[in-house]
C-alpha positions, 0 to 999 in steps of 0.5 A, spaced: 429 437 950 427 433 944 429 427 948 432 426 956 436 420 953 439 417 949 441 409 949 447 409 945 446 400 946 453 395 947 460 397 945 466 395 946 470 398 952 475 404 949 469 406 945 466 414 945 460 415 944 458 421 942 450 424 942 447 430 940 442 433 945 438 439 940 433 443 944 428 449 943 427 455 948 420 456 948 421 461 954 420 468 954 428 470 954 433 469 952 436 462 956 442 463 957 446 456 959 451 457 966 453 449 966 454 442 964 456 438 969 457 430 969 458 426 975 466 423 972 470 425 968 469 421 962 463 424 960 464 431 957 459 436 956 459 443 950 455 448 950 452 454 946 457 459 948 452 464 947 444 466 948 439 462 945 433 466 944 425 465 944 423 461 939 430 458 936 434 452 938 440 449 940 444 443 941 448 440 948 454 435 945 456 429 951 462 424 950 463 419 953 469 416 954 467 408 956 475 406 958 475 402 964 468 402 963 464 395 964 456 392 964 450 398 964 452 405 964 448 410 966 451 417 965 448 424 968 449 431 964 446 436 968 445 443 966 444 449 968 441 455 965 436 462 967 430 456 966 426 453 972 427 449 975 433 452 975 438 445 973 437 439 967 438 433 966 438 430 960 442 421 959 447 417 956 445 410 957 448 403 954 453 397 956 459 397 955 463 389 953 469 387 958 475 388 953 476 380 949 469 377 950 
């Protein structure tokens, strides 16, 4: 991944934060992402369905709904692929201001 964390700064509660993490297949075989998950339903990742050839790039898109979230937030997304190690984590980080403040 070009970056392991995205700092979204300060947003109002209820806003949706979206970010795309870019990556390059630095291996010698096609990269196959089996899945990506977060710790809660408020953070939803999407990833390429097909294999990424060696040297090619791809992206993981993450959407974080800040509804009912307050203060400092760190949302990990765990990507499982045919890599070593088999899992990699990327993060969305930032601060959610309470409504009305």
